[in-house]
N, C-alpha and C positions, 0 to 999 in steps of 0.2 A: 583600741580604736587611733588609727594617726591622723595626726592633725596636718591639713595644706601647708606647706610650707611656700616661700616666694622665691622660688629657685628660677633657673633660666625659661623653665616652662611658663612662666606666670604674664598675663597680659601687659600688653605695653600702654603706658596711660593714651588718652586720646589728646592731640594738639588742640587746643582751645581756640578757638578764632578762625580755624579754617575748614575746610569741605575741600571735596576734590571729583571730578566728572572726568567721563570716561570721553574723548573725542574718537569715535567711530571712523570718521576718516582718515585721522593718522594712525591711530590703534595705541595713543597715547594718554594717558592722565595728565590731567590739570591741577594743579592747586590753587584754590580761590580764597582770598580773603575776606569772611563771612562781612565783616567792617564796611568796607569798601567795596566789595564785591568785583575786585579785579583780579586776573589772573595774575600769578606770581611766579610759578616755578612750572616747568613741563619735565616728566618723567618720561625719558625715552625709551627705556627697555620693555615696556608694555604692561609692566606688571603695578599695581596699586603702591600709593605709598601705605607705608606703615604708621598705624595711632591717628590716621585722618578719616574723618567720616566722609562716606559716599552720600551725594547729592542724588535725594530720590526725584530728581528730572529729566524729562525727555530730551535728549540732545537731537535735533534736527538733523538728520545727513542728505547733505545734497550731491549726489552721485554724478554729477558734471563736475566736480573739483576732485583733480588730480590730488595723491596723497602729498607729492612735492611741494603742491599748493598751498595745500593746507598746513604743511610744516612749516613754510615760509611765515603766513599768516599768525600763527602759534608764536613763532620766536619773535615778529616784530611786536606784538602786542607785548610781552614780556620785556624786551627791550626798552619800549616806551615806556612800561611801570614802574620799571627800575630807575629810568632817568628822571622821569616826575620825582618818583618817592625822594632821591638823591638830591633833586631842586627843593624839596619841601624841607627837607630835614637841613640842608646848608643854611636854610633862610632864618 
């Protein structure tokens, strides 16, 4: 009987402290910090982040918002959170 080894096919560890959610308006996945609840990163290739659990939440989709507007909103949220985090870290 062979024993399973931890080779290339082994599972990647789950990143603790983060979850991801799919935005149907843009088709992108957003990474969220579970401690603060803020979005910290956008994956623009449409594939989910590896090793990060998906939230089991319903994301409301507003069909009146264009993909371009939703993408700009995602980017603005990320930039705002990065600047705020940098200020808190510097203090």
